[in-house]
C-alpha positions in Angstrom: 0.0 0.0 0.0 1.4 3.3 -1.1 0.4 6.8 0.1 1.3 10.4 -0.9 1.3 13.2 1.6 1.7 16.8 0.6 2.8 19.6 2.9 4.1 23.2 2.6 0.8 24.8 1.6 -0.5 28.0 3.3 -1.3 31.7 2.8 1.2 34.2 1.3 1.1 37.7 -0.2 1.5 38.3 -4.0 5.1 38.2 -4.9 6.0 35.7 -2.1 7.2 32.1 -2.3 6.2 28.6 -1.0 7.8 25.3 -1.3 5.5 22.2 -1.5 6.6 18.7 -0.7 5.1 15.3 -1.6 6.5 12.2 0.2 5.6 8.6 -0.8 5.4 5.9 1.8 4.9 2.1 1.5 6.3 -0.7 -0.7 7.8 1.0 -3.7 10.0 -0.7 -6.3 10.4 2.4 -8.4 8.8 5.9 -9.3 8.7 6.9 -13.0 7.2 10.4 -13.1 6.3 12.8 -10.3 3.8 15.7 -11.0 1.9 18.6 -9.4 -1.6 19.6 -10.3 -3.8 22.3 -9.1 -7.7 22.9 -9.0 -9.2 26.3 -8.2 -12.9 26.6 -7.3 -15.0 26.4 -10.3 -12.1 25.4 -12.5 -10.9 22.0 -14.0 -7.8 20.3 -12.5 -4.7 21.3 -14.6 -1.1 20.1 -14.8 1.3 22.4 -13.2 4.6 20.8 -13.5 6.0 17.1 -14.1 9.4 15.5 -14.0 10.4 12.2 -15.3 12.9 9.6 -13.7 15.5 11.0 -16.1 15.1 14.6 -14.9 13.1 16.0 -17.9 10.6 18.6 -16.9 7.5 20.3 -18.3 5.5 23.2 -16.9 2.2 24.9 -17.6 2.9 28.2 -19.6 1.3 30.1 -16.7 4.0 29.1 -14.2 7.2 28.9 -16.5 10.0 30.9 -15.0 8.3 31.1 -11.6 7.8 27.5 -10.5 10.6 24.8 -10.4 9.8 21.0 -9.8 12.6 18.7 -8.5 12.8 15.4 -6.8 14.9 13.5 -4.1 14.8 9.9 -5.2 16.3 8.7 -2.0 13.5 10.2 0.0 10.8 9.3 -2.6 9.8 12.9 -2.5 8.9 15.7 -5.1 9.2 19.3 -4.4 7.6 22.3 -6.1 9.3 25.7 -5.5 6.8 28.5 -6.2 8.2 32.1 -6.5 6.6 35.3 -7.6 3.2 34.0 -6.6 0.1 35.6 -8.0 -3.5 35.5 -6.8 -4.4 33.4 -9.8 -2.1 30.7 -8.3 -4.6 30.2 -5.5 -5.9 26.5 -5.6 -5.6 23.1 -4.1 -2.4 21.5 -5.2 -2.1 17.7 -5.4 0.8 15.5 -6.3 0.7 12.5 -8.6 3.2 9.7 -8.9 3.5 6.8 -11.2 4.7 4.0 -9.0 5.7 0.4 -9.6 5.0 -1.9 -6.8 6.3 -5.6 -6.9 5.2 -8.1 -8.0 3.1 -5.9 -10.3 5.0 -4.6 -13.3 2.6 -2.0 -14.4 2.9 1.5 -13.2 -0.1 2.9 -11.2 -1.3 6.4 -10.6 -1.2 7.5 -7.0 -2.7 10.8 -5.7 -2.2 12.8 -2.6 -5.0 14.4 -0.7 -4.0 18.0 -1.7 -2.8 21.1 0.1 -4.4 24.5 -0.1 -2.3 27.5 -1.5 -3.9 31.0 -1.0 -2.2 34.1 -2.6 -3.6 37.4 -1.5 -3.2 40.7 -3.5 
């Protein structure tokens, strides 16, 4: 059984910074990609950033140059560094890992519960 737990959310003024963490626990053979998604009230969930096992990254256009995703494989943890935050960044942020758990060979999507980020003007 694998679980993801996010932390680091909170309230911040526009222009401020936050760092989100997502740690996986349980029986894990390998983790392929790690990603961060967000969903604002009345909006659909959108991909914010994703990083592969090889270190390749992709970002939503709205966060390029402001957000950075990185991973610590020894800790089974993904991070999202958010700088120059804007009110429109306000949302619930959730992490999503593609995880391989023995004896199953296929990768499965695992989601965290989400953490609230609120940016005031």
